[in-house]
C-alpha positions in Angstrom: 81.4 109.7 89.5 80.8 106.2 87.9 81.7 103.0 89.7 80.8 99.2 89.3 79.0 98.4 92.4 77.1 95.5 94.2 74.4 95.7 96.9 74.3 91.8 97.7 76.6 88.8 97.5 76.3 86.6 94.4 77.8 85.7 91.0 79.6 88.8 89.5 77.5 88.3 86.2 74.4 88.8 88.4 74.9 91.3 91.0 77.1 94.1 89.6 75.8 97.3 88.1 77.4 100.5 87.2 76.1 103.6 89.0 76.7 107.2 89.7 78.0 107.4 93.4 79.5 110.2 95.3 83.1 111.0 94.5 85.2 110.1 97.8 87.0 112.7 99.9 90.4 111.5 101.2 90.4 111.2 104.9 93.5 111.3 107.2 96.3 109.4 105.8 94.5 108.9 102.5 95.0 110.2 99.0 92.5 110.6 96.2 93.5 108.6 93.1 92.3 109.3 89.7 92.0 105.8 88.3 93.7 105.1 85.0 93.0 101.2 84.8 92.0 98.3 87.0 92.6 94.6 86.2 89.9 92.0 86.3 91.0 89.2 88.5 89.5 85.8 89.6 90.2 87.2 93.2 87.8 90.1 92.4 85.1 87.5 91.9 85.7 85.7 95.1 85.4 89.2 96.9 82.1 89.7 95.2 80.9 86.3 96.3 82.2 86.9 100.0 84.5 83.9 99.7 87.7 85.5 101.3 88.4 85.1 105.0 88.3 88.2 107.3 89.1 90.9 107.2 88.8 90.8 103.3 85.0 91.3 103.4 82.7 93.5 101.4 80.7 96.3 103.0 77.1 96.1 101.8 75.3 97.7 100.3 77.1 99.9 97.6 80.5 98.1 97.7 82.6 99.2 94.9 84.3 96.2 93.2 87.8 95.8 92.1 90.9 95.0 94.3 93.9 96.5 92.4 94.5 99.2 90.0 96.6 102.1 88.9 96.1 105.8 89.1 97.5 109.3 89.5 97.4 111.0 93.0 95.5 114.3 92.6 94.6 115.2 96.2 96.2 114.7 99.6 94.0 114.1 102.8 95.3 115.4 106.2 98.8 113.8 107.1 99.3 112.3 103.8 102.8 112.6 102.2 102.6 111.3 98.5 102.9 114.2 96.2 100.1 115.1 93.8 100.9 113.7 90.2 102.5 110.5 91.6 101.8 107.3 89.6 100.7 104.6 92.1 99.8 101.0 91.9 96.9 100.2 94.2 96.5 97.0 96.2 93.3 97.6 97.9 89.5 97.7 97.3 87.2 100.2 95.5 89.2 100.2 92.2 86.5 99.7 89.5 85.6 103.4 89.6 86.9 106.7 88.2 88.3 107.6 91.6 89.3 106.0 94.9 90.3 107.4 98.2 93.1 105.0 99.5 95.3 104.9 102.6 98.8 105.5 101.5 100.3 102.3 102.9 98.2 100.5 100.3 100.0 102.3 97.4 103.1 101.5 95.6 104.7 104.6 94.2 106.1 104.1 90.6 108.2 106.1 88.2 106.3 108.4 86.1 107.3 106.5 82.9 106.3 103.1 84.2 103.8 101.5 81.8 100.2 101.8 83.3 99.3 98.4 82.1 102.1 96.9 83.8 101.5 98.9 87.0 98.0 97.4 87.0 99.5 93.9 87.4 101.8 94.6 90.4 100.1 91.8 92.5 100.9 89.0 89.9 104.4 90.5 89.4 104.9 90.4 93.1 103.6 86.8 93.2 105.9 85.7 90.5 108.8 87.1 92.2 108.0 85.4 95.6 107.4 82.1 93.9 110.6 82.1 91.8 112.8 83.3 94.7 111.0 80.7 97.0 111.9 77.9 94.8 115.6 78.1 95.8 116.4 77.0 92.4 119.8 77.9 91.1 121.2 79.1 87.7 121.0 76.1 85.3 118.4 74.2 87.1 115.3 72.8 85.4 111.9 74.0 86.9 108.3 73.1 85.8 105.6 75.7 85.6 102.1 74.6 85.2 99.1 76.5 83.7 101.9 78.2 81.9 99.6 80.5 79.7 98.1 82.2 82.8 99.1 85.8 83.7 100.9 84.7 86.7 102.9 82.0 85.0 103.8 84.3 82.1 105.6 86.5 84.7 106.9 83.6 86.6 108.7 82.2 83.5 110.1 85.6 82.6 111.5 86.2 85.9 112.9 82.6 86.1 114.8 83.0 82.8 116.1 86.4 84.3 117.7 84.3 87.0 119.0 81.8 84.4 116.6 79.0 85.3 115.6 76.6 82.5 111.9 76.5 82.3 109.7 73.5 81.2 106.1 75.2 80.6 103.1 72.8 80.8 99.9 73.8 79.1 96.5 72.0 78.3 96.7 73.2 74.8 99.1 75.6 73.0 98.1 79.4 73.5 98.2 82.0 70.7 101.3 83.4 72.5 104.8 82.1 71.8 105.8 80.8 75.4 109.4 80.7 74.4 109.3 84.5 74.1 108.2 84.5 77.8 111.2 82.4 79.0 110.1 78.8 78.3 112.9 76.6 77.0 110.7 73.8 76.5 107.0 73.7 76.1 104.8 70.5 76.8 101.3 70.4 75.3 99.4 68.2 77.7 96.7 67.6 75.1 99.4 65.7 73.2 101.8 64.4 75.7 99.6 64.3 78.9 100.2 60.5 79.4 103.9 60.7 79.0 104.9 63.7 81.2 107.4 61.9 83.3 109.3 60.4 80.6 109.5 63.6 78.7 110.8 65.4 81.6 113.5 62.9 82.3 114.5 63.0 78.7 114.7 66.9 78.7 116.6 67.0 82.0 118.9 64.0 81.0 117.8 62.2 83.9 118.6 64.9 86.5 114.8 65.9 87.2 113.3 69.3 88.0 114.6 71.2 91.0 111.3 73.1 91.6 107.6 73.0 90.6 105.7 76.2 90.5 102.1 74.9 90.5 98.7 76.5 90.0 96.9 73.3 88.9 97.3 70.3 91.3 95.6 67.0 90.5 97.3 64.0 88.9 99.6 66.3 87.0 101.2 67.5 90.0 101.9 64.0 91.3 103.4 63.1 87.9 105.8 66.1 88.2 106.7 65.2 91.7 107.7 61.8 90.5 110.2 63.5 88.1 111.6 65.9 90.9 115.3 65.6 91.8 116.3 65.1 95.4 115.6 68.2 97.7 113.3 69.7 95.1 110.7 72.1 96.2 107.0 72.4 95.2 105.2 75.8 95.6 101.3 75.7 95.3 99.9 79.1 94.4 96.7 77.9 92.8 94.4 74.8 92.4 92.8 74.9 88.9 92.3 71.1 88.8 89.2 69.7 90.5 90.9 66.4 91.1 93.1 65.4 94.1 96.5 64.2 93.8 98.0 60.9 95.5 101.4 60.5 97.0 103.0 58.1 99.2 105.0 59.2 102.2 108.1 57.8 100.5 107.5 60.2 97.6 108.2 63.0 100.0 110.6 62.1 102.6 112.9 59.8 100.9 113.3 62.4 98.2 113.9 65.4 100.7 110.9 67.1 98.8 109.3 70.3 100.4 105.7 71.2 99.6 104.9 74.9 100.4 101.8 76.9 99.9 102.0 80.5 98.6 99.6 83.2 99.7 100.1 86.7 98.3 102.4 88.6 100.6 99.9 91.7 100.6 96.7 89.9 101.0 96.1 90.8 104.5 98.8 93.6 105.3 100.3 96.4 103.3 103.8 96.6 102.2 106.3 97.6 104.8 109.4 99.9 104.4 111.7 96.8 104.4 110.2 95.5 101.3 110.9 98.6 99.3 114.2 97.3 97.8 112.6 94.1 96.6 109.7 96.0 95.1 112.2 98.3 93.4 114.0 95.3 91.8 110.6 94.0 90.5 109.8 97.4 89.2 113.1 97.7 87.5 113.0 94.3 85.8 109.2 94.6 84.8 109.6 98.1 83.6 112.0 97.0 80.9 110.6 97.0 77.2 111.6 93.4 76.8 109.5 92.3 79.7 106.0 91.4 78.5 102.6 91.9 80.1 100.0 90.8 77.9 96.4 92.1 78.1 93.5 89.7 77.0 91.0 92.6 76.7 90.5 96.2 77.3 87.2 97.6 78.4 85.5 100.8 79.5 83.4 100.8 82.7 80.3 100.8 80.8 81.4 97.5 79.1 81.6 95.7 82.5 78.9 93.1 81.6 81.0 91.7 78.7 84.3 92.3 80.6 83.0 90.4 83.7 81.4 87.6 81.4 84.5 87.1 79.3 86.8 86.7 82.6 84.3 85.0 84.9 83.1 82.4 82.4 86.5 81.4 81.0 88.4 78.5 82.3 90.9 79.8 85.0 94.4 79.7 83.3 93.0 79.4 79.8 93.4 82.9 78.7 96.7 84.6 78.3 96.9 87.9 80.0 94.6 90.0 82.2 91.3 91.8 81.3 91.6 95.4 82.1 89.3 98.1 82.6 90.6 101.5 81.0 89.2 104.5 82.9 89.1 107.8 81.1 
């Protein structure tokens, strides 16, 4: 089979190659998945550069790239229970390939009619759900979402709007997408209003402030947003696109009852557990609706990997709307 592999650590634009490798055979508890697609994430590039903590480390030489994807179960190993023909979302390694042998615990079974391009994005969908739920914002509350044209933020805004939250989307420049279609009630273009964010938000919220800040940027922008937060507001950090630091005084936090909390993807180190099934099913039900939008920034075949990786790796994180996706025949 064909797979995109690397034999040494380094920049993904330099160490990846398309190669014929042996088709895997499912071991005990595994199934063989015929891949349909696999997203191209910034996290894939961190894995290739060995920047993740243990145990998320590549096995060299011959590590197959890719950490997420969608496929159809075509064969069961001993002890496996998933039926052949099941559509699954994969949250494990080795997905930039025609086939992958994956332990069942790292698979999310999906309805047969679930759109494969949405299935490929279960990781950002689950991230978005966790961030919105973790904000504790209530129906009618104003929340701020930074890097609002990123794939994660597009999902966050849609889920927030689904809960009745009022979304202020912040972007460095207006994307080609209409962010109002993704749940944003107000869009602030920082290239035009960057020096006046605090007063703009006070005006938008009629002086009430924002109840939650869902942030993938950091830097001075986060400090400005915190100064517009209502008492008891919550900040959830799930990224750090800005190279700048932010400065706050203790009073900015404790006198305002502010909570600052980091978010790490819940399945980064451990697979889903049965207790999560009802939550995952809610995400599947919401995301599966035709009205829920999961934009794709580019579709590539495996042999177009150089272009695919260059387009994703060289772009400014958060600057493109939607995920790049390998379409695997």
